[in-house]
N, C-alpha and C positions, 0 to 999 in steps of 0.2 A: 573399148575402143571398135570393135565391128559395130556395134549398134550406132556409132556416130557415123561410120562410112556408109553403111546402109539409108542412113537418113539425109545424107549428102548427095547420094545415088538418086533419091526419090526426088530430091530437089532438081537436079539435073535434067532427068526426065520430064518434071512438070514442067520447068522452063523451057524446054524443047517444045511441048505439046503447047503452050500458051502463047510462043512464037508462033508457031503455024497456024495456029487457029483465032490469035488475037483477042485473048480470052480478057485481058486486063487485069493480069498474074502479076505478083513482085514476089521475088524471093532474097531474103536476106541475113544477114548475122550481125547479132550483137554481142559484144565484150564488155563485161562490167566487172567491178569490184563493189560489193555490199560492205558497209560499215568500215570503209577504209581508214577511219580515225582509231577502230577498236573502241568506239565509246561503251561508257561503261561494263568496261571489262568483257566487251562480246567479243567474237571472232571476225576477224576479217576473211569475206568470202569471194572469190574471184569465181566468175562463171562465163560460161560461151552458151547463146541461146540462137541456134539457127530457126528459120521462120517461114513460112509461105502465107502470103494474103492475096486474096482475090476480093476486087471492089469494082463493082460495074453499075451503070443505069440502063435498065431495059424497059422495052415498052414505049419509047419515046420519052423515058422520064417519069414514067409512073411509078415503076417500083426501083428502087435501090438496094443492093446487096452488098452485104461487107462479110468475107469470113477470114479467121487468122487461125493459124495455127504454128504454136512455139513447142520447141522442146528444149527445156533448159538443163544443162549440164553444170553441177558444182566441182569448180576443178580442185578442191581440195576436203579430205575428211576432217570433221570435226570430232575432239575427243575419241580418236579411234573408231568411230562408227563409219557406217556404210556410206558412201558419198550419195547425196540425193540427186534423183532426175525427176523433174517436173515436166507434164504433158499439159498443155494450155491449149484449148479450143473455145472459141468466140464466133459466134454467127449473129448478124443483127439484119433486119428487114426494114424496110420504110415504104409505106403507100403513100404518093403522093396525089391530093387531091386539089385540083386549080380552081381557086374562088373568084377568079378575073385574071387580067393581066398582071397585077402585081402582088397578088395574095395566095399563098399555098397552105392547105392545112395538109401535115403529114401524121400517119399514123404509125407508130415506131414498136418494134419489139426485139429484143435483145437477149440472148443466152449467153451465159459464159460457164466455163466448166474446168476446174485443175483437180489434176491426179498426181498424186505422189507415186510415181513408177517404182523406183526402188528407194523405199524411206528408210530412215534410220529405225533402229529398234523402238517398239512401243506400238506398232499397228499390230492389232491381230487379225483382220480381216480386210478383205476388198474396199468396203464400204467406210472402213477408217479412213482411207485416202483421198476420198472424194468429196469436194466442195462445187457449190454451183449457185449460179445467179440467174434469175429471169426478171428483164425489165421491160414491161410495157411502156407505153407513153404515148404523148402526144405533143405536137410543135405547130405554132402557127407562126407563119413568116410573111412579112410585107415588105416591099421594095419601095423604097423612099426615093427613088432617082437619085439627084446630084448629092445627097449625104447618104448613100448606100443603104441599107437593110438592117431590120431588126427582127427579132424573133423572142416567142416566149414559148416554152416547153415545160410541161409536167410529168414525171417519170415516177414510177411506184416499183421501186427494187424488192423482189423477194429472194431472200438468201436462203438454200435448202442445204441440209446437211443429213447425210442419209443416217448417220447415230444418232440424229437428235428429232422426233416427231414436232418438234415446235418450230417452224419456219420464222426468221427474222424478217419482218416487213417495215419498208421506208416509205420515206415521199421526198422526193426531190423538185424545187421549183427553181426554172433558170430564166435569165433574161440576158440577152445578147445584143450586140450591135457591130456591124461590119461596114465599114466606112469605103469609099471610093479610092482612098489613096492607101489601102491596104491595112491600116489600124482596124483592130478589133478587141473588143472589150465582153466579158462574158461575166456573170455573178450566178453562183447558183446556193440555194439554201438546202441545207440537209436537215431531213426531220425522223426520228424512228418511232413508229406507231406499235409496232408486236415486238416481242412479247408483254410488253407492259400495258397495252390496251389503252393507251393514253399517247399524244402527240408531244414528242420530247424533241425540243431543238438542240441539234448537235455540232452545227457551225457552218461555215461560209466557204465555199470555193471560189476563188477568182481568179481569172485568166486574162491576161493582156498580151495580145500577139500583133505581129505585122509582117506582112508579105511584100515582096517587091520581085516581082516575075519570077527566077530561080531560088530567092533568097526567102527564109522562112524563121522567125523569133516568135518564140513565147515564154512568159514568165507564170507558171502557176504558183498562187499562195492558197494554202489549206489553213483556215483560221478556226480552230477548235471552240467549242463553247467555254472550257476551262483548259485556259493556255497553261497554267500552272501545273496542271497534271498531265495533258497531252502533248503540248507544246506546238510552236507554228511549224509548218514545213513549207519550204521553198523549192521549187523545182524550176530552173532555167533550162531551156532547150534553145537549138540551133541547127537548120538543116540547109543543104545547099544542094541542088540537082544539076547534073551535068547531063543533057540529052537523058538516057534513060537510066544512068545512075545516079542515085539519091544518096549521101553523108549527112548522118546527124551524130549530135553529142548531147548531153544533158546530166544534170548532177542533182540529187535527191539531198537537200540539207534538210534533215529533220531534228526533233528536241528541242527548238529554239525556245526558251521562256520557262522551261521546267529547272524548279529549283534543285540544286545540288543533282544536276544530270548532265552528261556530256553530251555535244551535239554531233550527231551522227552524219556521217558524208559518204554518198554512194554515187560514183561517176561512172559513166558509161559512154563507149562508142559504137557506131552502128553503120552498114552500108545495105542499101536495097537497091536491086536491080530491077527495072519496071519494065516489063513486056508490052 
């Protein structure tokens, strides 16, 4: 409990600093329940996740930066084990190169890290609790005036695990379109390269979105290569912004299409205050 209070104090101080400096900082809180249906005899796990997010565009739009820090508290113990707490940190940078009035080439790099701070039994050392992902990429964006804009993007995610000398390397190829009416569409192909040393198609991710002033909604669909083994995943999400306050809700529905398997449902509600 003391760690939770300290974390919220840090949020309050960060928020005050952001308001004074106009840094583009957001603080938020998410409440959710993993596996509310207790699918496949699993446990239902409620959690709370405070977060700090910084997002800005610098040097007249040349450099984009995004950082996020989450600290997730599991609200129940499972099998009498210690309650898990996870620290997540993400930083992404984008360098935009103008190719004319309507075209932009963006060089991207993203780094995600997750650390089990107070893990269940079974972790012998610090490195056993850390996972990370580095994702360099490149994106081309073209403005098509009255019909919106399109983009194509290629990423090379590299997952690293301190306890394993062999990283996992993949390839992601995306195509997207944003209309002037607020409708958006994105399709992403997912492939694995290492450790098999050959290109293995994993599946497709599709996102359909709609934005109208303060309202935003999207539906993400994850379609794996072998639906009968991995199952389809649907994630509907909506959010609404009242001035500086943003409310959002989403629900992950997974395991659809797996033979002799239950469907898992994990809903969440969240709020963000944008400085």
